C-alpha positions as CSV (number, residue, x, y, z in Angstrom):
1,M,97.2,28.9,16.5
2,T,95.3,26.0,14.9
3,K,92.6,24.5,17.1
4,V,93.1,20.7,17.7
5,I,89.9,18.7,17.6
6,P,89.9,15.7,20.0
7,K,89.6,12.3,18.2
8,K,86.3,11.5,20.0
9,A,84.8,14.9,19.1
10,Y,86.0,14.5,15.5
11,K,84.3,11.1,15.2
12,E,81.1,12.5,16.6
13,K,81.2,15.3,14.1
14,E,81.7,12.9,11.2
15,K,78.7,10.8,12.5
16,R,76.5,13.9,12.6
17,N,77.6,14.9,9.1
18,K,76.7,11.5,7.8
19,E,73.2,11.8,9.3
20,K,72.8,15.2,7.7
21,K,73.8,13.7,4.4
22,K,71.1,11.1,4.7
23,Q,68.5,13.8,5.4
24,T,69.4,15.6,2.2
25,E,69.0,12.4,0.3
26,L,65.4,11.9,1.4
27,A,62.7,12.2,-1.3
28,L,61.2,15.4,0.1
29,P,58.6,17.4,-1.8
30,S,59.8,20.5,-3.5
31,I,58.6,23.8,-2.0
32,P,57.4,26.0,-4.9
33,K,57.7,29.8,-4.9
34,I,54.4,31.6,-4.7
35,S,53.3,32.8,-8.1
36,Q,50.1,34.7,-8.8
37,S,48.7,31.6,-10.5
38,L,49.5,29.3,-7.5
39,S,47.9,31.8,-5.1
40,K,44.7,31.8,-7.2
41,S,44.7,28.0,-7.4
42,L,45.3,27.6,-3.6
43,Y,42.4,30.0,-2.9
44,K,40.1,27.9,-5.2
45,Y,41.3,24.7,-3.6
46,K,40.5,26.1,-0.1
47,M,37.0,26.9,-1.4
48,G,36.7,23.4,-2.9
49,K,36.7,24.7,-6.5
50,E,40.1,23.3,-7.5
51,C,41.5,19.8,-7.3
52,G,44.5,19.2,-5.0
53,I,45.8,16.4,-7.2
54,K,46.1,19.0,-10.1
55,I,47.9,21.5,-7.8
56,Q,50.3,18.7,-6.7
57,E,51.1,17.8,-10.2
58,I,51.6,21.3,-11.6
59,Y,53.3,23.1,-8.8
60,I,55.0,20.4,-6.7
61,N,55.8,17.7,-9.3
62,K,56.4,20.3,-12.1
63,H,54.2,18.3,-14.5
64,L,53.8,20.3,-17.8
65,F,50.2,20.0,-18.8
66,P,49.6,20.3,-22.6
67,P,48.0,23.7,-23.3
68,S,44.3,24.0,-24.3
69,Q,43.4,25.3,-27.7
70,A,42.9,28.8,-26.4
71,Q,46.3,28.6,-24.6
72,S,48.0,27.3,-27.7
73,L,46.6,30.3,-29.6
74,G,48.0,32.7,-27.0
75,I,51.4,31.0,-26.9
76,Y,51.6,31.2,-30.7
77,F,50.7,34.9,-30.6
78,E,53.3,35.7,-28.0
79,Y,55.9,33.9,-30.0
80,I,55.2,35.7,-33.3
81,A,54.9,39.1,-31.6
82,T,58.0,38.8,-29.4
83,Q,59.9,35.7,-30.4
84,Q,59.7,34.4,-26.8
85,L,59.6,30.6,-26.6
86,P,57.2,28.9,-24.2
87,K,58.2,26.8,-21.2
88,S,58.6,23.8,-23.5
89,N,61.3,25.6,-25.5
90,E,59.6,24.4,-28.6
91,I,58.6,26.7,-31.4
92,P,54.8,27.1,-31.4
93,Q,53.1,25.8,-34.6
94,A,50.0,27.2,-36.2
95,T,47.1,24.9,-37.1
96,L,46.8,24.6,-40.9
97,L,44.0,23.8,-43.3
98,K,44.3,21.0,-45.9
99,N,45.4,23.6,-48.5
100,G,48.3,24.7,-46.2
101,K,46.8,28.0,-45.2
102,L,46.4,29.1,-41.6
103,T,43.1,28.3,-39.9
104,L,41.0,31.4,-39.1
105,P,42.0,31.8,-35.5
106,Y,45.8,31.7,-36.3
107,A,45.3,34.0,-39.3
108,R,43.7,36.5,-36.9
109,M,46.8,36.3,-34.7
110,E,49.0,37.1,-37.6
111,A,47.0,40.3,-38.1
112,Q,47.0,41.0,-34.4
113,K,50.8,40.9,-34.4
114,N,50.7,43.9,-36.7
115,N,48.4,45.6,-34.2
116,F,50.8,44.9,-31.4
117,I,53.7,46.4,-33.4
118,R,51.7,49.5,-34.2
119,L,50.6,49.9,-30.6
120,M,54.2,49.7,-29.4
121,E,55.3,52.3,-32.0
122,R,52.5,54.7,-31.2
123,M,53.1,54.5,-27.4
124,N,56.9,54.9,-28.1
125,F,57.8,51.7,-26.2
126,T,60.7,49.4,-27.2
127,I,61.2,45.8,-26.0
128,E,64.2,45.4,-23.7
129,K,63.7,41.7,-22.9
130,T,61.1,39.0,-22.9
131,G,60.3,36.1,-20.7
132,H,62.0,37.8,-17.7
133,E,61.9,35.5,-14.6
134,F,62.1,37.6,-11.4
135,S,64.7,36.5,-8.8
136,N,62.7,36.9,-5.6
137,P,63.5,34.0,-3.2
138,K,59.9,33.5,-2.1
139,Y,57.6,34.7,-4.8
140,S,57.8,34.0,-8.5
141,G,56.7,35.5,-11.8
142,V,57.7,35.6,-15.5
143,A,57.0,38.9,-17.3
144,D,56.1,38.6,-20.9
145,I,57.8,41.9,-21.8
146,I,60.1,44.3,-20.0
147,A,60.0,47.4,-22.1
148,I,61.5,50.9,-22.2
149,D,59.2,53.9,-22.2
150,N,61.0,56.3,-24.4
151,N,58.7,59.1,-23.4
152,I,60.5,59.2,-20.0
153,K,63.6,61.5,-20.3
154,S,66.2,59.8,-18.1
155,K,69.6,58.3,-18.6
156,D,68.8,55.7,-15.9
157,V,67.3,52.7,-17.7
158,Y,65.6,51.6,-14.5
159,K,63.5,54.7,-14.4
160,K,62.2,54.0,-17.9
161,R,61.3,50.4,-17.5
162,I,57.7,49.1,-17.7
163,I,56.1,45.7,-17.7
164,I,53.7,44.6,-20.5
165,D,51.6,41.4,-20.2
166,L,50.2,40.1,-23.5
167,K,46.7,38.5,-23.5
168,T,44.6,36.9,-26.2
169,S,40.9,36.6,-25.4
170,A,37.5,36.1,-26.8
171,L,36.0,38.1,-23.9
172,L,37.1,41.6,-24.7
173,N,33.6,43.0,-24.1
174,N,32.3,40.5,-21.6
175,K,31.5,42.1,-18.2
176,W,30.2,39.0,-16.5
177,S,33.0,36.5,-16.7
178,E,35.8,36.7,-14.1
179,Y,38.1,36.7,-17.1
180,G,36.2,39.3,-19.1
181,W,37.8,42.6,-20.3
182,A,34.8,44.9,-20.6
183,D,35.8,48.5,-19.9
184,E,33.0,49.1,-17.4
185,S,33.9,46.1,-15.1
186,I,37.6,45.7,-15.4
187,E,38.3,47.2,-12.0
188,E,36.2,44.4,-10.4
189,K,38.2,41.5,-12.0
190,D,40.5,40.4,-9.2
191,E,41.4,37.2,-11.1
192,L,43.0,39.4,-13.8
193,L,44.4,42.3,-11.7
194,I,46.2,40.2,-9.1
195,Q,49.0,39.7,-11.7
196,A,49.7,43.4,-12.0
197,I,49.9,43.8,-8.2
198,H,52.2,40.8,-7.9
199,Y,54.5,41.8,-10.7
200,K,54.8,45.4,-9.4
201,M,55.9,43.9,-6.0
202,L,58.5,41.6,-7.8
203,A,59.9,44.6,-9.7
204,N,60.2,46.6,-6.5
205,Y,62.4,43.7,-5.1
206,E,64.3,43.2,-8.3
207,W,65.2,46.8,-9.3
208,G,64.0,49.0,-6.4
209,I,61.2,50.5,-8.5
210,E,58.4,51.3,-6.1
211,D,55.6,51.6,-8.6
212,I,56.7,50.3,-12.0
213,P,54.1,51.0,-14.8
214,F,52.2,47.8,-15.7
215,Y,50.2,47.3,-18.9
216,F,47.9,44.6,-20.2
217,F,47.7,44.5,-24.0
218,V,44.7,42.3,-24.8
219,F,44.0,41.1,-28.4
220,S,40.8,39.6,-29.6
221,T,40.6,36.1,-31.0
222,L,37.2,36.7,-32.5
223,N,38.4,39.3,-35.1
224,E,41.6,40.8,-36.4
225,W,41.1,44.4,-35.5
226,E,40.0,44.7,-31.9
227,F,42.5,45.1,-29.1
228,K,42.8,47.0,-25.8
229,A,45.5,48.4,-23.6
230,F,45.1,48.9,-19.8
231,K,47.5,50.6,-17.5
232,I,47.0,49.2,-14.0
233,N,47.5,51.6,-11.1
234,V,47.7,50.1,-7.6
235,D,47.3,52.1,-4.4
236,G,49.3,51.5,-1.3
237,D,46.6,49.7,0.7
238,T,46.0,47.2,-2.1
239,Y,49.7,46.6,-2.4
240,R,50.1,46.0,1.4
241,Q,47.0,43.7,1.4
242,H,48.5,41.6,-1.4
243,Y,51.7,41.2,0.5
244,N,49.8,40.1,3.7
245,N,47.8,37.7,1.6
246,L,51.0,36.2,0.2
247,Q,52.3,35.6,3.7
248,N,49.0,33.8,4.6
249,I,49.2,31.8,1.4
250,K,52.7,30.7,2.2
251,T,51.6,29.4,5.6
252,Y,48.6,27.6,4.0
253,L,50.8,26.1,1.3
254,D,53.3,24.7,3.8
255,T,50.5,23.2,5.9
256,Q,48.9,21.6,2.9
257,I,52.2,20.1,1.7
258,K,52.5,18.5,5.2
259,L,48.9,17.2,5.2
260,G,48.8,16.2,1.6
261,F,46.6,17.7,-1.1
262,K,43.2,16.2,-1.4
263,P,41.2,15.5,-4.6
264,H,38.1,17.6,-5.3
265,P,36.6,15.7,-8.2
266,S,33.7,17.0,-10.2
267,L,32.4,16.1,-13.7
268,T,33.3,19.5,-15.1
269,R,36.9,19.6,-13.7
270,C,37.6,15.9,-14.4
271,N,36.3,16.1,-18.0
272,S,38.8,18.8,-18.9
273,C,41.7,17.4,-16.9
274,V,44.5,15.5,-18.7
275,L,45.0,13.3,-15.7
276,R,41.5,11.8,-15.8
277,E,42.5,8.6,-17.5
278,S,45.0,7.7,-14.9
279,C,43.6,9.4,-11.8
280,L,41.8,7.1,-9.4
281,E,39.7,9.9,-8.0
282,S,38.3,11.1,-11.4
283,V,34.5,10.9,-11.9
284,D,32.4,10.6,-15.0
285,I,29.0,11.3,-13.4
286,P,28.0,14.4,-11.6
287,N,28.2,14.7,-7.8
288,I,24.8,14.3,-6.1
289,Q,23.7,17.6,-4.7
290,E,21.3,17.5,-1.7
291,V,18.6,20.1,-1.9
292,Y,16.6,21.1,1.2
293,V,13.2,22.9,0.7
């Protein structure tokens, strides 16, 4: 039997529906998923080492900043190695000399492409897909390469999957920089390794693979022959700690969105920021540091 809604109740329901519709039309800020890059930026912001305006523009307003020269070189290498387009969906272009030949950094990347192909062949890996965006509802990540490890004898493709992240760097032997890839200090580089932990977690959600193999392939921008491969192993305690950190980061992000992100201007940050010409908070002199002796 069909339930009859009284006329008064029906009108009240329509009124509530209209109010709900108004709410959905409000210009509310978008709530981004937590990526490994956002988590690092939020930590730096909390420490006063990242500008809130930049975080707001990149992660909330989805402003695509033009890549730096180093980033452009990495984007170009990823494209020629895997044919994966960047977020802009534009084919990366190499920088050319007046005679039409590639500049030295881009010529090196062409040679490094061959090193990548040889490495994949020697390790018996084949690319399954590139630019894979994980579907987790709370946490985000885009894997450069989902590959198949043909050394694993299984008919189940899920059991043969691995993740490969491509890097280009001038710091292959630098042990002091937080972005250095020196063999003797790589285990201390949280800025680099958090990506592996994060993507292993996303793959577990995506495919039910508890500990998917994760590799960094790192290619030098200083020469055409040097490159490194790292397989990142993550223990259970580190994995659980990362998940707990993500929950805290989510709480912190929600709070900051309500309060509003604050600028943290400095001469160094502002000088390299593309927003400096239009930003009212940018500075062109150093902050005065008070020294007590």
